[in-house]
Legacy VTK file of the C-alpha trace (Angstrom):
# vtk DataFile Version 3.0
C-alpha trace
ASCII
DATASET POLYDATA
POINTS 66 float
94.866 24.269 14.167
92.386 26.836 13.343
93.461 30.161 11.704
92.085 33.392 13.203
88.646 33.615 14.048
87.537 31.392 11.129
86.869 27.751 10.987
89.662 26.720 8.611
91.368 23.568 9.889
94.862 22.466 9.127
95.728 18.891 10.117
99.094 17.139 10.414
98.997 13.411 11.310
101.818 10.761 11.452
101.763 8.089 8.975
101.885 4.704 10.503
104.690 2.464 9.583
107.378 5.209 9.007
108.668 8.602 9.974
106.407 10.460 7.552
103.752 13.321 8.442
100.709 14.048 6.272
99.408 17.653 6.211
95.875 18.393 4.993
94.718 21.842 4.288
91.227 22.913 4.941
90.579 23.082 1.195
91.378 19.235 0.994
94.873 19.349 -0.468
97.274 16.788 1.122
101.089 16.370 1.054
103.330 13.989 2.994
106.693 15.216 4.247
109.666 13.951 6.328
109.316 16.536 9.227
107.081 19.078 10.828
108.997 22.069 9.647
108.584 21.216 5.936
104.662 20.248 6.369
103.923 23.266 8.260
105.657 25.596 5.900
103.683 24.061 3.119
100.411 24.115 4.932
100.857 27.727 5.966
101.731 28.866 2.589
99.563 26.633 0.510
98.579 28.072 -1.940
99.043 31.595 -1.099
95.695 33.514 -1.289
93.393 30.434 -1.409
89.985 30.320 0.480
87.017 28.274 0.939
83.726 29.321 -0.845
82.229 29.658 2.825
84.998 32.195 3.830
85.654 35.049 1.446
89.122 36.458 1.300
89.930 39.129 3.572
89.577 42.457 1.958
92.608 44.485 0.722
93.230 48.000 -0.250
90.811 50.829 0.869
88.414 48.427 2.220
90.642 46.936 4.777
91.409 50.339 6.246
87.750 50.377 7.405
LINES 1 67
66 0 1 2 3 4 5 6 7 8 9 10 11 12 13 14 15 16 17 18 19 20 21 22 23 24 25 26 27 28 29 30 31 32 33 34 35 36 37 38 39 40 41 42 43 44 45 46 47 48 49 50 51 52 53 54 55 56 57 58 59 60 61 62 63 64 65
């Protein structure tokens, strides 16, 4: 999944040998969960406000209105 117009990729893969899913954020953080709802909730909210060095955070405040 790519978020918006950037290149931030979120991955969810099945862990062979069980019913687990592994989610990997574009920053490299990973987590294993029992179901798709749990793993996508973590990925989409992990951690709130983080960004990669190649993609600065979206402007907020007066700059965002321009």
